[in-house]
C-alpha positions in Angstrom: -12.7 1.7 -16.6 -11.5 2.3 -12.9 -10.2 5.7 -11.3 -7.0 3.9 -10.9 -6.7 3.1 -14.8 -8.2 6.5 -15.8 -5.0 8.3 -14.8 -6.3 10.4 -12.0 -4.7 11.1 -8.8 -4.7 8.1 -6.3 -7.6 8.3 -3.8 -7.3 7.9 -0.1 -7.6 4.3 0.1 -4.9 3.9 -2.5 -2.7 6.4 -0.4 -3.3 4.4 2.5 -2.4 1.0 0.9 0.7 2.4 -0.5 1.8 4.1 3.0 1.1 0.6 4.5 3.2 -1.1 2.0 5.9 1.2 2.4 6.0 0.3 6.0 6.8 -3.1 5.0 9.1 -2.0 2.5 7.3 -3.5 -0.5 5.4 -2.1 -3.4 4.5 -2.9 -7.0 6.3 -1.0 -9.7 2.8 0.2 -11.2 1.8 1.6 -7.8 5.2 3.3 -7.4 5.0 5.0 -10.8 1.5 6.0 -10.1 2.4 7.6 -6.7 5.2 9.6 -7.9 3.7 10.7 -11.2 0.3 11.7 -10.1 0.4 11.5 -6.2 0.7 14.7 -4.0 3.5 14.5 -1.6 1.6 16.2 1.0 -1.2 13.4 1.0 1.5 10.6 1.6 3.2 12.8 4.4 0.0 13.4 6.1 -1.2 9.8 6.0 2.4 8.5 6.8 2.4 10.8 10.1 -1.2 9.6 11.1 -0.2 6.0 10.7 3.1 6.4 12.4 1.3 8.1 15.4 -1.2 5.2 15.5 1.6 2.5 15.2 3.4 4.3 18.3 0.1 4.5 20.2 -0.6 0.8 19.5 2.9 -0.1 20.9 2.5 2.0 23.8 -1.1 0.2 24.7 0.3 -3.2 24.3 3.4 -2.3 26.5 1.1 -1.0 29.2 -1.2 -4.1 28.7 1.7 -6.6 29.1 3.1 -4.7 32.2 -0.1 -4.6 33.9 -0.6 -8.1 33.2 2.8 -8.9 34.8 2.0 -6.8 37.7 4.4 -4.3 37.1 
């Protein structure tokens, strides 16, 4: 029996996957129920904030790369 099936709180990888799927707006009903019933909100908030910051930095880097390639 895996940890996911044993009824424990979601581990870090499961939280990261849930946040990634939430960025796309899709999630399985089973995972959503697990997150809301056994997950701690602070874990999702912290992972979401870190992933949002990484996304912003990625976009910033891509824009700088495109602008430098364009000679601006």
